[in-house]
C-alpha positions in Angstrom: -9.2 9.7 -6.9 -10.5 6.5 -8.5 -9.4 3.0 -6.7 -8.2 2.0 -10.1 -5.5 4.4 -10.2 -4.9 3.5 -6.3 -4.3 0.0 -7.5 -1.7 1.2 -9.9 -0.1 3.2 -7.3 0.5 0.3 -5.4 1.7 -2.2 -7.9 5.5 -2.3 -7.3 7.9 -1.9 -10.3 9.9 -4.5 -11.4 13.2 -4.8 -9.7 16.4 -7.1 -9.7 17.6 -8.9 -6.9 20.4 -6.1 -7.0 18.2 -3.4 -6.3 17.0 -1.8 -3.0 13.4 -2.7 -2.5 12.6 0.3 -0.4 12.0 2.8 -3.3 9.6 0.3 -4.9 7.7 -0.1 -1.5 7.6 3.6 -0.8 5.8 4.0 -4.1 3.3 1.7 -2.8 2.8 3.3 0.5 2.2 6.8 -1.5 -1.0 5.5 -2.8 -2.1 4.3 0.8 -1.1 7.9 2.0 -3.5 9.2 -0.6 -6.1 7.6 1.0 -5.0 8.8 4.5 -4.3 12.5 3.6 -7.4 13.1 0.9 -10.1 10.7 2.2 -9.2 11.0 6.1 -9.4 7.0 6.0 -7.0 4.4 6.5 -6.7 1.3 4.2 -5.6 -0.8 7.2 -6.3 -4.7 7.1 -9.9 -4.9 8.0 -10.8 -1.4 7.7 -13.7 -0.9 4.9 -11.2 0.8 2.4 -8.7 -2.1 3.1 -11.3 -4.5 2.1 -11.7 -2.6 -0.9 -8.0 -2.4 -1.8 -7.6 -6.0 -0.7 -10.6 -6.9 -3.4 -9.0 -4.7 -6.1 -5.6 -6.1 -5.9 -7.3 -9.7 -5.9 -5.3 -10.8 -2.8 -6.6 -12.7 0.3 -7.0 -11.2 3.7 -3.7 -12.7 4.5 -1.6 -11.5 1.6 -3.3 -8.0 2.3 -2.2 -8.3 5.9 1.3 -9.1 5.1 1.5 -6.4 2.4 0.3 -3.9 5.0 2.9 -5.2 7.7 5.8 -4.9 5.1 5.1 -1.2 4.1 4.3 -0.3 7.9 7.9 -1.7 8.8 9.5 -0.2 5.5 11.9 2.4 7.2 10.6 5.5 4.6 9.1 8.7 5.4 5.4 8.0 4.1 5.3 4.4 5.1 6.2 4.8 8.7 3.1 7.2 8.7 0.7 5.1 7.4 -2.2 5.0 9.5 
């Protein structure tokens, strides 16, 4: 799967303050789960794929780490299973 497509999957949908953010974060996690399942790789911070995703998203290492932490702490099936 091209990295550009994964970036599109990782972009959260716009949501208002009244909306539950978990579904949007679950969508971001699904993009990274594809990397886990289909490539057998992790996109965790510091990993080769994590560095690539950080570059594709144009965020700092600290920002990517914060995003990864948020996804890992989100209590949805896909997010909790990321490795």
